[in-house]
N, C-alpha and C positions, 0 to 999 in steps of 0.2 A: 504493500500500500504506500510505502514511503516515496516511491517514484512518482506517484500521482500527486497532482496539485491538491490543495485543500478544496473540498466541495462543500458548499453551503446549500442546504435544502431549506428554502423559505416557503412556508405555507401561509396563504392569505385567504380570508373568508369573504363572504358575499358582501358585507358592509362596505368593503373597499371599492366594489364595483359601482357603488352609489356616490362615490366621491371622485370626481374627475381630477381634482387637485391632489388627492391622496395617491391616485394611480400615477399621475405625472411625477410626483415627488419620489415614489417608490422606484419607478423605472429609471429616473435620473440617477438615483443611488445605485441601482442594479448595474448601470453602465460603469459607474466609478468602481464598483466592487470587481467587475470583470476586468476592467482596465488595469486594476491593481494586481491581477494575476490569480484571483480566486475564481473557481468554476461555480456556476450558479444554476440551480434548478428551482423553478417556481411551481408550486402545487396549489391548486385552488379549488374552493367549493363555489357556492353561489346561491345560498339558501333564499335570499330575498328575491333573486331573479326567478327561482323556481316557484316561490309563492305567488309572484306577480303573474307568471304564465299560467299556473294552475287556476288562479282566480279568473283570469281572462277566458279560460275554458270552462268556467262554472264548477271547478273542483276545489277542494281544500284538503290539506293533509294534516296529520297529527304526528306527534313525536312520542316515542317510547324510550325512556332512559336517555334522552338527548339525541336519539337517532330518528331520522325521518322514516315513517312507515311509507313504503313505496309499492302500492298495488300495481298489477300489470297495466291497467288503463292509464296510470300516471306516467309510465316509463317513457313513452315517446316525447312527452313534454319535459320530463326531467333531463333526458339525454340531450334534447335540443337546447335547453337552457344552459346546461353545464358544458357539454362537449362542443356546443355550437356558440351561442351568444356570449357567455361568460369568457370562454377561451379566446374568442376573436376580439373582444373588448380589451383584454389584457395584451394581446398581440398588437393591437392598434396603438395602445399606450406605449408599448415597448418600441415600436417603429418610430413613433413621434419623438422618443427620447434617443433615437439613434442606436437602439439595441437590436441586434439580429436574433430573432427567436424562432423556435419551431413549435407549432401547436400540436399537442398530442393528448391521448387519453391513456389510462392504465392498460387499455386493451392492446397497445402497440407493441410489436416485436417480443411478445412473451415476457415482458419485463416483470409481470407478476402472475401468480396463479390465483384464480378467483373462485369462490364457492358461495352458495347462499348462506348467509349468516344465521338466520333464525326465521323459520316459516312465518312467524307472527309478524315479522317486519316486511313481508312480501319480497320484492326484488332488491333487497339490500345485500351488498356483497361483503365478504371477508376476504382479504387478500394477503398473500405471502410473497416474499421476495423470490424472484426466479432468475431472470437473465439480464445483466446490466449492459450487454454489448451495445445496444443502440444508444443508450445514454452516454456511455463512455466515448463512443465515436463523436456524438454531437458536442460533448464538452471539449473534446480535443480540438474541435474547429472554433472554439470560443463562442459557440452559439448557445443561447439560453433555452432549454426545453421549458415550455409552459404546459403543465399536465393537468387535465381535468380528472376528477375522481369518478369517472365512469369506467367500469371494467366489463369484460365479457367472459363467461365461464366456458368450460369445455363443451357444454351443450348448446352454446351459442346464445345463452340468455344474457341480455344487457342488465348490468347491475349498478345500483347507486351505492357508492362506497363513501363512508364518512371521510371528509378530506383530511382531518387530523390524523386518522388512522392510515390513510393512503400516504401521507407525507412521512409518517414514521416508518412505514415499510420501505419507501424509496430511500430514506436516509440510511437504513440498514443495508439496502441493496448496493449503494455506492460508497458505503463507509463514510458518509458525510455528517456534517454538523447540522443538527436540526434546530430551526427557529420557527416557532409557531407565532404568527403575527395576528393580532385582532385589533378591535377598536378600544381595548383597555390596555393600560401600561404593563399588565402582568397579572399574577395571582394576587388578589386583595384579601386582607384579613377581615374579621367581623366589623372592624372600625373603618373599613374602606381604605386602609393604608397598604402600600405595596409591600409584599413579602419578598425580600431580596433573595433568600435561599430557602428552598423547600425540600425537606426530607420526606421519605415515604410515610414515616410515622406521623409527621405534622399534617401531611396531606390527608391521611386517613382520619385524623382528628377533625380537621376542618370540613371534611366531607360528612362525617357523622353529625357535626353541628349544623349542617346545611349551608355552610358558608361557600363551599365549593359545590356547585350544583349544575344540573342541565348540561349545556354545551361546554362549560369550563371543566366539568367533571370528565367528559370524554377527552378533552384536550389534555388534561393533567395525566389521565391514564395512558394516553398515547405517548406522552413525554417520558413518563417513568419506564414504559416499555422499551423505548429507545435508549434511555440513559443506562438502564440495566444491561441491555444487550451489547452496547458499544463501550460501556465504561466511561462515556463522555457526558458532561452536563448538557442539558437541553435548555434553550432559552424560550421563555414565553414573554413576548413583548408587544409593542404597539406599532402599527404601520403609520400611525398618525405622526410619529416623530421619526422621520426617515434619517435624521442625523444619528439616532440610536443605531441604525443599520450600518452606518459608516464606521462607527466605533467598533461594531461587531466584526466588520471586515478586517479591522486592524487587530482583531483578537481580544477586544475588550468585552466585558460582560454587560449586558443590558437586560432590563426587565427582571423577571424572576428566573433564578437559576434552579432548574430541577436537578437534584443531585442523584448520582447513580447509587 
């Protein structure tokens, strides 16, 4: 692994897609990170776009333990919103910032293996790391893969994968440093203050107290999964402060450090 450049795997959520300034700032920073010699993979969800598109089609969805229930009739809309609209919006923002990107989904080039996670969730996927060849090639060209969290299983079923979990699997696949970006500065305690470092024990305590809940609970679980698998800290930070990202590219710590 030492011969490879450092790979940063950034995960962004749907709220970013509603902020043109946020996207522009993130992509400008991405350009600086790549120019500084760090390889970058961007993984994205797009919950709010999915909600908008479902509503436009007279449908609504529910969540179970922070995961979106995805029945068969929702899937064409979910796939279109994530692998289509969200992915191309991020590519457009990248192009505007002068960053060369390649738009992908988890289904490309056998990068992951996908299965149905839990029949109660419908077409929600569970993925595991498989083949890094395509990503390794793209990163060697200094291109930025922008990857939507849509996977396809061995039976050809299109699956909606939680983007935090998708990013965690891709970080393991390329031996990269994982940063989960959202619209909050990191994990907050009961008083709403930033927790600088989080151990598994503290996380379990905050989860029991209901302080870490819903989407943040899924995010923190994905972060610990990677931290423990790679022995590296995982950062949970905000895309709203893109200067944080520049510090990150320089090896500085930002947001909440999830400790292995």
